[in-house]
N, C-alpha and C positions, 0 to 999 in steps of 0.2 A: 291370777294373771302372771304370764311369764314375759320377760323382756329379752329379746334376742337381737344380735347384731350380725349382719352379713351372713345369714345362714343359707343364702342362695349361692354364694361364691362371688369372687371378684373383689374389687376394691370397695371400701365402704363409701356411703354417700357423703357428699360435702354439704353438711347442714350448718346453718348459722348457729352459733353457740346458744342463743336464747331459745331457738326452736328445739334444739336437742335437749336442753335442760327442761323445757316445758313438757316434752314427750315423756321424760322420766320422772316427772313430778307426781306427788301424791294426788293432786287435783285431777290430773289426767288419768291416773289409775282408777280413781273413783268414777270418773266419767265412763271409762271403758267398761267397768263392771256393770254400771247402770244400763248401758246400751246392750251389753251381752245378755243380761237378764231379761230386758224388754224384748229383744229379738229372739231369744231362746235358741241361739245358734252361735258358732264361733265367729270371731272377727280378727282381722289382721290390719296393720297399717304398714304400707310399703313406701319406699322412696323409689320412683321409677325413672329410668332414662330410656333412650332409644331401644337398647337391646338388653338392659339389665334391670333387675329389681332387687331391692334389699329389704328384707323383713326387719322392721324396727321394733314392732310391738305385736304380740300375739296374745289373745285372751281366750280362755277356754281350752279344753284338751282336744277339741275337734270331735267330729263324729267317728264312729267305728270304721266307716268306709274310708275316710280320709287318712286315718291313722294306718290302716292296712296298706293303702296304695302308696303313701309317701315313704313307707318303710321298704318298699320294693325297689329293686334297681331301676333307675329311670323314672320312678314315680314322681319325684319332685320336679324333674325337668318337664314331664307331661303336664303337671299342674301349672307350671309357669307358662307353658306354651299357650294354654287357654286363658290364663288370667292376665298376662302382660298386655296383649292388645286392648282388652277392655279397660285396664288401668290407664294406659296411655290415652285412650279415647276420652275417658272421664276427665283426665287432667287437661286435655286440649279443649274439650267442650265446656268445662267447668260445671258439669252436672252429672247425676248418677247414670250409669250405663249397666243394664242387665246383660248377662251372658250365660252361656251353657258351658260347663267345664268338660274336660275330656272324658269324665265318667258319666255324663248325661245329667248331672245335677244342675239346678239353677243357682246362680250367684249374682252378686251385684257389687259394682265398684263405684266409689264416689270421692271427689276431691274434698279434703277436710280443711285445708287452709289455702284456698285458691289465690287469694290476694297477697299472701305472704310467702308461701312455699308451694307453687303450683303442682309440683311433682309428688306431693305427699298425698297418698290415696288410701282410703279405707275400703276393705273388701269384706262383705257379709256373705255367709253361706257355708255349706250348701243348704238348699231348701228345695222342696218339691212344690211347684206352682199348684195352687188349689184348682186352677182351671184345667189341669191335666194330671190328675192324681193316679190314673190307671196305667199299668204297663211299666212302672218305674223299675220293678225287680228284673224284668226281662231285659230292659234297656241297659241296666247296670251290668248284668251278666255278659251281654254282648260286648260292652266297652271293656270290661275286665279281660275278656278273652282276646280282644285285639291287642291289649297291652302285654299279656303274658304269652300269647300264642297257644294257650290251652283252654278249651271250652270245659267248664265245670257244671255239673248238674245242679249244684246248689252254691249260693254265695257263701264265702268263708267269713262273712261278717253280717251283722244285723242292720237293717235300715230303719229300725224303730226309733232311732234318735235323730232322724232327719225330719225337720219340721215341715209341715204343710202350711203354706201361707199364700194369700192372694197376691198377685204381682203388684197390684195397685197399693196394697198395704205395705209391701216391701219398699216401694218408692217413697211412700210417706214416712216410713221408718228412717230411711236414709236421709231424707230432708230434715227430719227432726234431729238426727244424730249430728249431721254436719253443722246445722244452725246452732245447736247448743255447744258444739266444740268451738266454733268460731267466737261465740259469746264468752266462753271460758278463756280463750286466748286473749280477748280484749280486756277481760278482768285481770288476767295475769299481767299484761303489759301495764295497765293502769296502776296496779299495785307496785310493780317494779319502778315505774316512773315516780310514784309517790315516795317510795323508800329512798330513791336516789336524790330527790329534791330535799328530803328531810336530812339526809346525810350531808349534802353540800351546804345546807344552811346551818349545819351543826345543831340540828334540833332532834332530840330523841324521838325515834319513830313511834314508840308507844303513846306519847303525849299528843301526837298529831291526829287530826281528823282522818278517819279511814276513807279510801276512795269510794265513790258511789258505784254500786253495781249496776250494770247496764240492763240486765234482765234478772229477775228473781227466780231462783229454783223453787219449784213447787215442793220439793223435798225439804228445803230450808224453811219455806213458809209454814209448812205443817209442823215441822219439828220445833221451830222457834215460836209457835203460836202467832204467826204472822197475820197481818190484817186481812189478807185474802182468805186464809183459812177461817178466820172468825166470821167474815161476811158470808162465805159459802155455807158454813155450818148453821148460821142463823137464817139462811134463805133470804138474805138481804141483797137482792139482785141489783138494786141501784148502786149500792156501795161496791159490789163486785165489778160492775161495769166501769166505775170510776177507777178502780185499782187495775183492771186490765188495761185501761187507757193509759194510766201512769206508766205501767211496765213497758208498753210498746213505744211510748213517745219520750221516755226519759232521756235527757240530754247529757252530754259529757263535754265539758269545756265550753258550754254555752252555744254549741253549734246545733242548728236545726237538723233533725234526723230525717234522712231521705226515705221515701216510701219503700224501696226495696229492703232497706234495713228494718223498717217497721214490720214489713211482711215476715222477714226472717225471725224477728223476735216473737211474732204471733205464732209462727210455726213451732218455735221452741217451747212456748208456753202451752200449746196444745199437747205436745208430747209430754210435758211435765204433768199436765192434768191427768193424762192417761196413766202415767207412772204412779201418781198418787192414788188414783182409783184402783189400780192393780194391787197396791199394798193394802188398800182398804177392803179387798176381797170382792170388788165389782166384777162384772162379766167382761173380761178383757177381750175375748174373741169378738164380741159384739162391738167393743170399743174400737178395735182395729178397723172394722168396716166404717164406723162413724168418723174415725180419724181421717180416712181417705176423703170423705165428703167434706170435712172441715178444711182440709188442705186445699181442695179444689176451690172452695169459697174464699180462702185466704189469698190464693194466687190471683183470683179474679177481682179482689177488693181494690177499689180506687181511692178510698179514704179511710180515716181512722174509725169512723162509725161502722163501716162495713167490716173492718177487721175485728172490732169488739163484738159485733153481732155474730160473727163466725165462731168466736170463742165461747160466747154465751150459749149459742145453740148446741155446741159440742158439750159444754158442761151440763146442760139440762138433759142431754141424752145419756150421760153417765150416771145411771141409777142402779143400785143393787136390786136383786130380785125382790118382789113385793113382800114375801115372807120375811126375808132378812130385814128389809126396811121397817116392817112392823115391829120386829123384835128390837131393833135399835131404838125405835121411838119409845118402846116400852121401857128399855133400860135407862134412857136419859131424856125425860120429857121436859127438863127444866131449862135447857140452854136458850132456846128461842124466847121463852118467857123472860129470862134474865136479860137478854139482849134488848127486847122490846121495852123493858122497864128502865134500864140504865141509859140507853142512847138518848132519849129526849130530855133526860135530867142531868146531862153533863154540865150545863152552865150553872145550875144551882148546887151541884155536888150531891153525891149519893154515897152512903156507907154500905158496907156489906150487910150489917144488921137490918137496915131499912129495906134493902133489896130482898133479903131473905124473908122478912115478914110479908112483903108485898106479894111474893110469888108462893108463899106457903111452904118454904123449905128451911131446913136447918143451915145456919151459916157454915158450919164445918162441912156439911155435905156439898155445898156449893164450891167451897175451897177445893175439896178433893176432886170434884168433877172438872173444874178448870185446870187443875194440875195434871190430871190424867189425860184430858182431851188436848190441851194446848201447851202444857208446861208453864202455865202462868199463875201467879198469885192474883187475888182480886184487884189489888192496886195496880199491878202491871196490866191487867186486862182493861181497866178503866183508862190507864195511861195510853194504851194502844188506841182506844176509841177516841180519846181526846185529840191525839195527833191526827187521826184520820179526818175528824171533823175540822180541825184547824187547816189541814191541807185543802179541804174543799173551799173553805172561806178565803184562803190565800189565793186560790185559783180563780174564784168566781166573783170576788168583791175587791174593792180598793181600801178596805178597812186596814188601819194600822195594826202592827203586830201586837201592840198593847191591847187594842180593842178585840182582836182575835183571841188573845189569851183569856180576856174576861168572858167572852162568849162560850168558851169551852170549859169554863170553871177553874182557870188557873189565874190566881190573883197577881202573881209576880211574873212578868214577862221572861225573866231570866230562867224561871222554872220551866216555862214552855220551851225555851231554847235548849235546856238540858234534856227534856223529853225528846225533842226533835233530833238532837245529836245521837241520843241513845238508839232511837228506832229508825232514823233516816240517814244518819251519818252527815248531817249538814244543819245549818241554822234555818229558822223560818224565812229569813230574808233571802238566803241562798236558794231555798226551794222556790220561792216566788219568782226570783230572777230567772232560774232555769226554766220554769214552766212558761214564762212569758216569751223567752227566746225560742222555745220549741213550737210556739203557736203561730 
């Protein structure tokens, strides 16, 4: 990724210090790289005003056609001429706007922080709409001739690196990208506020409880052996539904989450699911088609159950090819058996040796599999399951925290508190209070 300032000319944009710092942060850099890889095309973030745009961030070297044209005299100005009206429209309407650039390619602009900095706009492209894949070469040659004044028999660059994508999939991608960026901004501000409060109270930040994340990244869930990854790997759809529900309704500051915000979180989670599936080698092209259907269902949803249904249907559609699925099952047939054995025995307690004997596996082999698949030891794995079961009891019953601890196999309630703080960033009492306020 490259960071650029004012490469269009004119005075630089007047951005709030916190927004400027956020754009240059490592978390934003990681987000941009994720979006660029998922889209398979360049992206830029501009600050736009009535007649000016200032490129703040650019990711990816761009396609060969863009590199060729922007190096020509007047090339950048021509690009701006087609991009700026769409960027202004996206900022004004607060939604993504597709447009055709001066070279005949399709592009898309979308506002990234409409409630904070309305004139901050993401542009994705160029790409070729799958609905009209023919004639691109001829159209680009004509546009290039208009720009140079000379008709050439062959293009001086290749179009092989211009991605072909359905227009509906691009709109879905833009929705995911902007929803996840806005969630990232909220996390950034929550972390800033927490650090400021800790400083004012003269409390060392490392000792304070970390802020609760509003939405969980699928990348983090998989990498950290998160509960959703465990539930999906075990085929535990009931637990997966509960976790999806938690992710889209999680409160911050005890405020009830409005439906539009819950929809945005669901959009972000769907994109994260697709990203995780892509890294796992699933059929991503098929996934984009399914993502569009999922987004339409999310937009139409009127309650949390419908939002969760949309996510579950999308997850079920993300399957590797049958041959690969069979190979994966052959490689590791033990995880579901382990999950099915341990989960109902949490209250009574279960050891690695007992579980290994019950499913006919060597304890060392189970340890290695859990480490490779989720990065967890057996005790950490059981701890995750206990916290998830405790969360369910705290949500659905009026049992005291002491009784909840006993029912999940934790004799000392303070140990349950430590597990909660480790995996959820809050105490069991705080979790119960937040869930009641969100309902």
